[in-house]
C-alpha positions, 0 to 999 in steps of 0.5 A, spaced: 238 112 935 240 108 941 242 100 940 237 096 945 243 091 946 249 095 948 246 102 949 251 105 944 248 110 939 248 108 932 246 111 926 239 111 924 237 107 917 234 111 911 227 111 911 222 109 905 220 116 904 227 118 902 228 112 898 222 113 894 223 121 893 231 120 891 229 115 886 223 119 883 228 125 883 233 121 879 229 118 875 226 124 873 233 127 872 235 122 867 228 122 863 229 129 862 236 130 862 236 136 867 243 134 869 249 133 865 252 127 866 259 124 863 258 121 856 259 114 858 253 114 862 248 111 857 243 108 862 239 109 868 243 104 872 249 108 870 246 115 872 244 112 879 251 110 880 254 117 877 249 120 882 252 116 888 259 118 886 257 126 886 252 127 891 253 121 896 258 119 901 266 119 899 268 113 895 272 108 899 278 105 896 280 097 898 286 094 895 285 086 894 290 082 891 294 088 890 289 091 885 285 097 887 278 098 887 274 104 888 267 102 892 261 106 891 256 105 897 250 102 896 244 106 897 241 101 902 247 102 907 246 110 907 244 112 914 238 117 914 243 123 915 247 121 908 240 120 905 238 127 907 245 130 905 244 126 898 237 129 897 239 136 899 245 136 894 241 133 888 235 138 889 240 144 890 243 142 883 236 141 880 234 148 882 240 151 880 238 149 873 231 153 873 228 148 869 223 144 873 218 139 869 211 138 872 213 131 874 219 134 878 215 139 881 210 134 884 215 129 886 218 135 890 212 137 893 211 130 895 217 129 899 215 133 905 215 126 909 223 125 908 
């Protein structure tokens, strides 16, 4: 995508179908327990964060006031390419389990738009 103001190439934002598809996949993974997450992941919000750490862009580290913080990029700020990569990596692990629920199969079939 080209910026209309400066003419520089900018990253394309993620799409709504990518958003719906990724969140539906993660929700079904959480509901079925198809993916192994650490024991301290006890709710869906934590599972989403864990997925972003595993399948998303690298975690950044910032030092603020002498303290080190590890920052997981918000899904809202993923580029289209980063979302595509996240979904591809998540799907690879899902397929590797070989145990797809009917709902998971429906979600995957409906993801042709991303």
